[in-house]
C-alpha positions, -999 to 999 in steps of 0.1 A, spaced: -114 -653 -718 -147 -662 -716 -142 -651 -675 -133 -617 -684 -164 -613 -703 -186 -625 -674 -176 -596 -653 -186 -564 -649 -180 -534 -677 -159 -516 -650 -142 -546 -642 -132 -555 -678 -121 -517 -686 -96 -516 -652 -76 -552 -663 -76 -537 -701 -62 -503 -688 -39 -522 -663 -26 -541 -692 -25 -512 -717 -5 -492 -692 22 -519 -683 27 -524 -721 29 -483 -728 50 -486 -699 73 -512 -712 73 -498 -746 86 -464 -733 112 -483 -719 127 -496 -748 123 -465 -766 143 -451 -734 174 -475 -739 170 -469 -777 170 -432 -779 183 -423 -748 154 -400 -745 125 -400 -723 94 -394 -747 81 -368 -716 48 -356 -745 39 -393 -751 38 -400 -714 19 -371 -705 -7 -376 -731 -9 -414 -725 -16 -411 -689 -43 -379 -693 -62 -398 -717 -63 -427 -689 -74 -407 -663 -102 -387 -684 -114 -422 -696 -116 -435 -661 -132 -401 -647 -159 -403 -676 -164 -439 -665 -169 -429 -626 -193 -400 -638 -211 -430 -656 -212 -450 -625 -225 -422 -599 -249 -410 -629 -266 -449 -628 -266 -449 -595 -284 -414 -590 -307 -423 -617 -313 -456 -604 -325 -440 -568 -344 -418 -585 -364 -444 -602 -369 -463 -570 -383 -435 -551 -408 -428 -578 -419 -464 -579 -422 -463 -542 -443 -432 -544 -418 -411 -523 -418 -375 -536 -386 -359 -540 -381 -328 -518 -384 -299 -525 -381 -262 -507 -421 -257 -504 -422 -289 -481 -398 -273 -459 -415 -244 -456 -450 -252 -449 -438 -276 -422 -417 -244 -406 -449 -225 -410 -476 -249 -401 
């Protein structure tokens, strides 16, 4: 169990989502065997929630990378590109 806590957060979430999805699928299969009806609405909402959660995590990671690159450029003293720089080069 300690190995899981040493992993990156995204890897932990992927493992947790995988385990919960497997358990959900098993529960849905058992429910189907008992009731002979598929719980389509529940299935749709579960996977919608998982997709939204994973999408938000991906957006968070992309934002972290972008912010880290901007901070790195600021540390190095590289000015951000601007439209005025391009017009001066073209005009000059």
